[in-house]
N, C-alpha and C positions, 0 to 999 in steps of 0.2 A: 680252513684249518680245523683240525679235530680238537675236541674237548679242551685240553689244557694248553695246546700248542700256541693258540692265538695270543693268550696273555703272556706266555713265556717269551714269545717273539717280541712283543711290545716292551717287556722288561729288558730283554737283552739289547734291543735297539736303543733304549734309553741309556743303558750303561756304556754302549759303544759309540755314543754320539760324538765323542771326541776323536774317534779314529776314522770316521767316514762322513761324507757330506750328504745331508738329507735334502733331496731335491725339493725346491719350493713348489707348492701346489700349482702356481700359474704356469710353471714349465711343463707340467703334466697335461695341460690342455684346459680350455675353458669349460667350466661345468663339471670337471672331474672331481670326484670325492675320493680321497685316499681311503684305503680299506680300514685303517685305524680310526677314521672319523665316522664309520658306519656303526649303527646300533644293530646288534644281533638279536632278533626277536623270535619268540615262540608264540604261536597262536593256538590257544586251547579253546575249542569250539570253532570249527573251520567253516561251517555253513551258515546261511542266513545272515543275521547281524554280525556274526563272527567273521564271515567272508568280507563284509564291507569294512569292519574294523581293521582287519589284517591289511587290506588293500590301502586304506587311508594311512596306516602307520608305515607301510612300505614307502610312502612318500615319493612316488614316481621313480623308484629305484635308488633313492638316496640312502636307504637302509637295507639290511639283509633279513629275509625271512628264512631262518635256518631250520625250523621245526614246526610241524603241524600236528595237532592232536584232536581226535574226535572219536567218540564211542560209536558213531554211526558212519560207516564208510560211504553211505549214499550221500550224506550231507557234505562230505569233504571232497567230492569229485572235482568241483570247479577250482577250489583252492589248490588242489594237488596239480591240476593242469597249469594254473597260474605260476606255481612255484615247484617245478619238477625236481629241483635239486634239494628241496627241504626234506629232511627225514620225517617219516610219518609214524605216529604211534596212536594207540587207542587209550592207553592208561597214562594219565598225566604224571603219575608218580614215577613210572618207568622212564618217561620222557625227560623229566627233570634230572633223574639220576644219570641217565645215559649222556645227556648233553653237557652236564657239568658247567664248567666255566665258558663254554662256547656260547652260552646264552646270557645276554645282559638284561633283557626285559621280557615280560610275559603279558599277553592279552588274555583275559578271561571273559569269554562271551558264550557262556553256557546257561542252562536254566537256573533260576534263582536259587534252588535248593543246594546247588553245588558250588556256588561262588566262593564261600568262605573256606571250605576244605582245600580248594585249589589255590586260592590267593595266599592263604596262610603258609602253605608249603613252599610256594614260590618266594614269599618274603623271608621265610626262615632261611632260605638259601641266598638271601640278599639280592634278589632280583627285583627290579622296578616292576610295578604292576599297573595295568589298566584294567578296570573291572566294570562290566556293564551294570547299568542301573536295574533294579535297586541294588545298592552295594551288597546287601545281605538279605537273608530270608527272615531273620528275626533280630530283635533289638540287642540282645546280648552279643551276637556275632558282630554287629556294627561297632560296639564298644571295643571288642577285642581286636578287630581289624585296625581301628584307629590307633590303639596303643601299640600294636605290633609294627605298624608302619613307622611310627615315631621311634620305637626302639631300634629297628634295623636301619633307620636312616635311608629309606628308599623313596624314590620319586613315585607318586601315586596320582591317579586320576580316575574318577567315576565317569561312566559313559553317558552322562546327561549333557549332550553336546550343546544345547541351548545356552549353557553356562558360559560358553565362549563367544556367544553371539553379540552383536552390537546392540540388540534390543534391550537386554537386561542392563547394559552399561548406560544407555540413554536414560532408562528409568531411574537408575541410581543417581545420575547427575541431576535429573529434574527434581527428585525427592530431596537430595542434599542441598539443592538450591532453594528449598522452601516452597516449591510451587504448589503442592497440595496440603501443606501443613502436617500436623500429626495425624497418623492413620490409626483408626480404632477398629476398623472392620475390613476383612478380606474375604472375598467370595471366589471360589474356584470350581470349575466343573469340567467333565469330560464325557464324550460319547461312548467310552469303553464301559463294559466289555463288548468286544466284537468277536467273541468266541463263546462256546457253550459255558454257561455259569448258572449257579443255583440248581444244580442237578447232582444226583448221587453218583458214586463211582460206577463206571461201566462194568459189564460182566467180564470176568477173568477167563483164563483158559485158552487164549489165542496163541498160536505158535510164534516164537520170536524169530524175526527175520535173521538170516545168516549174517547179514552185514552189520547187525546191531549187537553190542554187548549190553544186554539189559541190566545186568547186575551193576556194571559201572555207571550206566545212566541213572539208576536209582541212587547211587552214592550213599550218603549218610541217612537217607530216608528209609523208613521201614520197608521190608520186602513186600511187594505186591506183584501178583502175576501180570504179565504183559497184556496190554490192550492197545491196538493201534490208535485209539482215541487220544492217547497221551502224547504221541510224537507226530510231527516234529514241533508243533506250536501250541496245541490246545491244552497243554499241561497247566497253563496259567490259572485256570479256574478252580484248581484243587489245592488245598492248603499244604499238603505234603510236598508240593513242588513249586507252586507259584504264590504270588502275593496279590492276585486280583487286579482290579482296575487301579487301585491306589499304587500298588507296586509298579505297574506298567507305566502310568502317566504322571503319578505324583511327583517323581523326581524331575520331570520336565516342567510341569505347570506350577509347582510350589517353589521352584528355585528363584524366580523373580521376586516374590514377596519376601523370601528369606534373605536374599542378597540386599534388597532395597531397605528393609526394615531392621536388619541385623538381629532378628529373633533367633532363638536357639531351642531351649528346652520347654516343652509344654508344661503348664501347671496342672491341667486336667483335660479329660477327653470324654465325650459322650457321642452316641450315634443312634440312628434308627435304620432299619434295613427293609428292603422289599420282601414280601411274603411269597412263599411257594405253597399253593393250595392243593390239598388232597381232594378226592372226589366227594367227600362229605363236607367240604368247605371248612375243614379244620386247617389252620396254617401250620405248615411243617417247616422246621428249621433243619437244614442239612449240615451237620457239623463238619463233614469232610470237605465241603465245597464253599467257595465264596458266594455271597448272595447275588441275586439278579440286579439289585441296585442298593445304594446306601447313601446316607447323609451323615457326615462326621463333623463334629465341632470341637476344635482345639482352642484353648485359651492360653495366652502368653502374657507375661508381665512386660513392663517397659524395658527397652533396650538402650544402649548407648546412643543409637541413632534415632530412635523413635520413643519419645517420652510419653508413651501412652500404653495402656493395656490394649491387647489386640485379640479380637474374636475372629478366628479363621474357620470358615465353613466350606466343606468339600462335598460335591454332589457327583454321583456317577450313575450309570445304568439308565440314561434317558432323563434323569432329573437335571434341572438347570437352576441357576441362581436367579432370584428376582431382578427385574430391570430397575436400576436405581433411578430415583426421580431427577437426579442431576444430569442424566444422559437422555437426549431426545428419543422418544419411543420408537422412531423409525430406524435408529442406528443399530447396526449389527455389531455385537460386542465379541471380541476375541478373534477366532479364526474367521476366514471369509464367509463361512457358512454358519458360524456361531456354534459349531459342534464342541469346541473346547475354548475356555476363556478364563481370564483372571481380572478381578476388579479390586482395586485398593481405594477405600473410601476415607478421605482425609477431611480435616477441619476447614480446608480452603478449596478443595476440589477433589476430583476423582481421576484415577489413572487406570488404564486398562491395557491388556496385551493378549496375544494368542499363544498357542503352543510354542515352546522354546523362547518365549519373550518377544516373538515377532510382532510387528505392527503396533508398537506402543503408542498410546494416545492419552491426552489430558483433556478433561472437561471442566469448565468453570461457568457458573451462572447459566447452566442449561445449554451451553454451547461448547463445541470443540475448539481448543486453543491451537492456533497454527504453530507448527513446529519452529518456525522462524522466531517466534516470540519466547521460546523456551531456552534454558541455559545451554550453551554450546558444549561441544565435546571437551572433556578434561581428563578422562580416564584413558589409559592405554588400551588399544584395541588388539584383539588376537588376529594375526594374519589369516585371512580366509574366513573369519567369523566362526560360526558354528561348524562349518566344514573343516576348520583348522584345529578342532578340538584334539584329534589324535596326534597331529604333527606338533602341536604345542607340547604335549606330553613327551613325544620323542625328543624334541630339542632340549627339554628340561632334563631328560635322562642323560643326554650327552653332556650337558652343562654340569651335572652332578648335583647331589642332594643339597638343597639350601641355596643354590645359585640362580634359580630362575623360578618365578611364580607360575603356577598353573591355575586353571579356573575352578576345578573341583577336586582338590587334594583331599585325602582322607581326613585331615584335621577339620575340614569343613563338611565333606560328604558323609562322614561317619555320624556326627551329631544330627545332621540334616536327615539322614536315613532313619535314625532312631525316631525322629519326630514323625516322619511319614508312616513308619510301621506302628506307631502308637494308634493310628486310625484302625489298622487291622486288629490290634489287640482289643480295641473297643468292640469291633464288629464280631469277633469270635466270642468275646465275653457276653455280648448281647444275645447270642444264640444259646447260652447255657440255660438249662431248665431243670426243674424237678417234676416228675410225673409225665404223663402222656395225654395226648388228645385235648379235649375241652377243659380238663381239670389241671392241665400243666401250669406250673408257676414259673414264670420267666425271671430267674433270680439275677440275671446280668443286666437288666435294663436300668442303669443308673449312671450318674456322672462318676468317673473314676479319677481319683486324686493320685498324681504321679510324683514320686520321689526320684528325681533324675539321678542324683548322686549315687543312690543305692539300687537304681533300676528296679523299683518296686511300686506296685499299686498299694496304697496304704489303707484303703477302705473296703476292699473286696478281694480277699486272698485268692479266690478261685481264678481271678484274672491273671495272676502271676505265672500260671502254667504256660502262658503264651509269650512270656518274655524270652524264654530260652527253651528250645526244643531238645529232645533226647536224640542222640545219634544212634544209628544202627551199630550193632557189634562189629568191631573191626575198623570203624571209622572214628577219627578224632580230629579235633581242631589243631 
């Protein structure tokens, strides 16, 4: 049904219920889903991760994919084959206007720099939204997204699928059971970046492919001439578009400690970053791009769940956390190859996991504790675990706002994203300098004190430029 006709039909059907018999679902056949029970979904960003998000939300045909949007026709090829009846658009604004009430929910799986402009427009129209991680490109956007979702009463989910996995729930149950005591230190690392990073912008002046609307791809970011180095994936390493290794993996790896410990706003942040050297061995800081490696330390106060201050340290770009004395030296921590991992150091023991909270373990007295000795399952599980993250959101959309819990709603994901992006604020501040070459003074190398309520660094004003970016003319939130 087009635009307004679907909802008009449902309203009229309800008014006329006394004059005709509604056939029970079981009469229609086993496994049949009535059209009125299906969620009408628009997928914005139809290739790559967007394609898998759309397919997961399609839920094996239980829902409708009614519209697809992508600025690059090449990326949308497979999704258009999968859903030939879905209307196709390049501009999300035109898509939302044209589809009107025909769309119930919107998936946003685009580069980081366009998440907010798209999701805010969808929520303004009272559409439920699923937004890939990181939720936003900067801290201010995360705060505004959280407030808008609450105002419009829409069902939301960030695309950090591990938040729906069994692993993080096991860790919560073990911690709540007092297994490792109070946690004072958290160590997290990733093997990212796996794309070019720590480099200047590539040369401009390349012709734009006919299949790509480059101006729409740039969205609210300042205009820059096209270079094929930016698309479809390597945009992550430049601040105008991406959020680096932290933005890529932080929402996956930091989710378990945030959920387990109930921490929220950082008190302060500091960092150090890997150098890029010029031919005369003078370190060069490239303000346009993320550094080749970084170490970020965030400090948190006690929470309702964890009555201890917490020091959280993040490592990326080949840096790894030190191996704790309480874990046998031969043990591989985190993922099977140790490339990504999480360590929570408590007063009574140590807890670890890999990406998405997988393979959680507990160590005491230098030995691993058998899972049979740990607290049993008590928290509800998501059907399908992390692979059910999209369908959990879909079911919550159909249940209606406030009627079903989801794993990473904006009320959680927004503040969580703010904390993740605090690390990038520190990294970008660390690169600030006065002067050039050997005589440069690096003015940003300090611990930054954070006023979360007002979204401000209180002891280094120059850092606040990274709290909120300026949008290009013609683009608004």
